[in-house]
Backbone as CSV, one residue per row, in Angstrom:
resi,resn,N_x,N_y,N_z,CA_x,CA_y,CA_z,C_x,C_y,C_z
1,MET,0.845,-1.185,0.000,0.000,0.000,0.000,0.882,1.238,0.000
2,SER,0.608,2.163,-0.862,1.392,3.374,-0.988,1.014,4.376,0.093
3,THR,2.005,5.109,0.592,1.708,6.150,1.566,1.828,7.533,0.941
4,THR,2.486,7.641,-0.230,2.624,8.939,-0.877,1.397,9.245,-1.705
5,GLY,1.072,8.408,-2.657,-0.182,8.507,-3.396,-0.277,9.654,-4.371
6,THR,-1.507,9.980,-4.675,-1.859,10.956,-5.699,-2.403,12.216,-5.042
7,VAL,-2.163,13.353,-5.676,-2.705,14.628,-5.206,-3.652,15.141,-6.284
8,VAL,-4.892,15.461,-5.891,-5.876,15.994,-6.834,-6.565,17.199,-6.218
9,GLY,-6.999,18.105,-7.083,-7.761,19.265,-6.635,-9.188,18.870,-6.275
10,ALA,-9.848,19.704,-5.504,-11.206,19.419,-5.031,-12.179,19.227,-6.195
11,TYR,-12.087,20.061,-7.227,-12.997,19.931,-8.365,-12.786,18.603,-9.073
12,GLU,-11.514,18.247,-9.316,-11.214,16.970,-9.967,-11.689,15.801,-9.103
13,ALA,-11.507,15.912,-7.784,-11.957,14.844,-6.889,-13.466,14.665,-6.986
14,LYS,-14.184,15.784,-7.085,-15.644,15.704,-7.180,-16.078,15.063,-8.497
15,THR,-15.423,15.425,-9.578,-15.845,14.904,-10.876,-15.364,13.481,-11.141
16,HIS,-14.345,13.028,-10.443,-13.803,11.675,-10.650,-13.851,10.845,-9.370
17,PHE,-14.838,11.110,-8.531,-14.905,10.470,-7.214,-14.936,8.946,-7.290
18,SER,-15.747,8.391,-8.169,-15.837,6.921,-8.291,-14.500,6.317,-8.666
19,GLU,-13.793,6.948,-9.596,-12.469,6.462,-9.994,-11.493,6.521,-8.815
20,LEU,-11.536,7.632,-8.087,-10.645,7.779,-6.927,-10.943,6.715,-5.872
21,LEU,-12.215,6.418,-5.647,-12.565,5.369,-4.684,-11.997,4.021,-5.108
22,GLY,-12.028,3.747,-6.393,-11.449,2.504,-6.896,-9.960,2.433,-6.643
23,ARG,-9.273,3.550,-6.823,-7.835,3.588,-6.583,-7.523,3.413,-5.101
24,VAL,-8.338,4.032,-4.258,-8.148,3.886,-2.807,-8.421,2.442,-2.386
25,GLU,-9.447,1.857,-2.965,-9.771,0.459,-2.673,-8.602,-0.457,-3.035
26,ALA,-7.846,-0.084,-4.059,-6.687,-0.868,-4.491,-5.449,-0.593,-3.630
27,GLY,-5.574,0.330,-2.652,-4.473,0.570,-1.728,-3.802,1.916,-1.847
28,GLU,-4.223,2.732,-2.786,-3.584,4.035,-2.984,-4.132,5.062,-1.994
29,VAL,-3.297,6.026,-1.636,-3.711,7.147,-0.794,-3.883,8.357,-1.708
30,VAL,-5.007,9.060,-1.579,-5.284,10.232,-2.412,-5.434,11.450,-1.505
31,THR,-4.648,12.489,-1.811,-4.750,13.750,-1.075,-5.548,14.728,-1.917
32,ILE,-6.543,15.355,-1.308,-7.390,16.328,-2.009,-6.968,17.724,-1.552
33,THR,-6.762,18.606,-2.518,-6.321,19.961,-2.201,-7.361,20.987,-2.635
34,ARG,-7.285,22.135,-2.010,-8.081,23.295,-2.444,-7.109,24.461,-2.568
35,HIS,-7.000,25.014,-3.749,-6.044,26.091,-4.035,-4.627,25.667,-3.655
36,GLY,-4.301,24.404,-3.902,-2.955,23.902,-3.658,-2.662,23.449,-2.235
37,ALA,-3.578,23.708,-1.303,-3.357,23.315,0.095,-4.120,22.019,0.396
38,PRO,-3.473,21.041,1.001,-4.160,19.788,1.326,-5.307,20.018,2.317
39,ILE,-6.467,19.429,2.012,-7.614,19.572,2.917,-8.166,18.225,3.381
40,ALA,-7.847,17.141,2.648,-8.379,15.826,3.022,-7.512,14.732,2.416
41,ARG,-7.591,13.554,3.034,-6.912,12.381,2.485,-7.899,11.231,2.440
42,LEU,-7.928,10.549,1.313,-8.706,9.318,1.185,-7.724,8.173,1.381
43,ILE,-7.972,7.332,2.373,-7.083,6.214,2.665,-7.900,4.932,2.724
44,PRO,-7.290,3.793,2.417,-8.026,2.533,2.485,-8.495,2.253,3.914
45,ALA,-9.699,1.740,4.033,-10.238,1.383,5.348,-9.506,0.150,5.869
46,GLN,-9.316,0.099,7.177,-8.677,-1.059,7.801,-9.729,-2.119,8.081
47,ARG,-9.382,-3.359,7.753,-10.279,-4.467,8.008,-10.260,-4.763,9.503
48,GLU,-11.423,-4.970,10.093,-11.489,-5.317,11.509,-11.126,-6.776,11.706
49,SER,-10.468,-7.066,12.812,-10.076,-8.448,13.084,-11.290,-9.257,13.541
50,THR,-11.224,-10.560,13.293,-12.302,-11.453,13.717,-12.065,-11.891,15.152
51,ARG,-13.077,-12.445,15.771,-12.963,-12.966,17.128,-11.858,-14.023,17.195
52,GLU,-11.783,-14.855,16.157,-10.777,-15.917,16.119,-9.370,-15.339,16.033
53,GLU,-9.193,-14.285,15.238,-7.876,-13.650,15.128,-7.450,-13.031,16.451
54,ARG,-8.403,-12.396,17.147,-8.076,-11.797,18.447,-7.731,-12.873,19.460
55,ALA,-8.496,-13.984,19.473,-8.225,-15.085,20.400,-6.849,-15.693,20.123
56,ALA,-6.495,-15.838,18.855,-5.185,-16.388,18.492,-4.059,-15.454,18.943
57,ALA,-4.260,-14.155,18.817,-3.249,-13.190,19.258,-3.057,-13.264,20.767
58,ILE,-4.143,-13.411,21.513,-4.050,-13.527,22.973,-3.283,-14.779,23.350
59,GLU,-3.557,-15.872,22.669,-2.847,-17.127,22.941,-1.353,-16.986,22.654
60,GLU,-1.007,-16.297,21.582,0.405,-16.075,21.259,1.088,-15.256,22.347
61,LEU,0.393,-14.243,22.871,0.960,-13.446,23.962,1.163,-14.287,25.214
62,LYS,0.206,-15.165,25.503,0.341,-16.050,26.662,1.546,-16.971,26.490
63,LYS,1.708,-17.539,25.285,2.860,-18.407,25.011,4.162,-17.635,25.173
64,PHE,4.183,-16.410,24.686,5.385,-15.586,24.770,5.781,-15.343,26.219
65,GLY,4.806,-15.092,27.085,5.077,-14.798,28.490,5.392,-16.018,29.329
66,HIS,5.038,-17.198,28.851,5.248,-18.422,29.629,6.741,-18.663,29.849
67,GLY,7.111,-18.861,31.121,8.502,-19.143,31.456,9.363,-17.909,31.607
68,ARG,8.828,-16.736,31.391,9.596,-15.500,31.576,9.337,-14.975,32.981
69,SER,10.316,-14.302,33.536,10.136,-13.763,34.889,10.613,-12.315,34.922
70,LEU,10.358,-11.687,36.042,10.795,-10.308,36.257,12.122,-10.273,37.014
71,GLY,12.767,-11.408,37.115,14.070,-11.464,37.781,13.996,-11.128,39.264
72,GLY,12.942,-11.573,39.916,12.807,-11.330,41.348,12.041,-10.073,41.710
73,LEU,11.751,-9.232,40.740,10.976,-8.025,41.020,9.518,-8.396,41.209
74,LYS,8.816,-7.571,41.987,7.386,-7.788,42.196,6.600,-6.751,41.404
75,ILE,5.498,-7.188,40.825,4.638,-6.287,40.043,4.234,-5.079,40.880
76,LYS,3.858,-5.309,42.131,3.410,-4.218,42.998,4.505,-3.158,43.146
77,ASP,5.769,-3.588,43.273,6.874,-2.644,43.392,7.046,-1.847,42.099
78,LEU,6.892,-2.496,40.947,7.010,-1.809,39.670,5.888,-0.772,39.497
79,ILE,4.676,-1.138,39.901,3.548,-0.209,39.821,3.804,1.009,40.692
80,ASN,4.246,0.760,41.913,4.536,1.869,42.832,5.657,2.756,42.293
81,GLU,6.669,2.156,41.686,7.767,2.929,41.097,7.242,3.831,39.982
82,GLY,6.309,3.323,39.178,5.740,4.104,38.096,4.887,5.261,38.578
83,ARG,4.400,5.202,39.792,3.541,6.271,40.337,4.354,7.421,40.903
84,ARG,5.648,7.248,41.056,6.488,8.320,41.642,6.760,9.403,40.664
């Protein structure tokens, strides 16, 4: 997905909106300008994760933490240190 993309004026964006949406759907970023100044960006929408994907991510985090320690430190002491 491109982060630089295309720059179009407001009038052109209005007259070619369907085409621009197709380009954004394909991953392009479109910046809309008025009198040369950027006023809006069209960016591809992010897909929401599924319940299964979130559950799998949680399981991976649990696996990652298994067998790791804080080297004798206590969580309560770390929390208190962060409050100072």
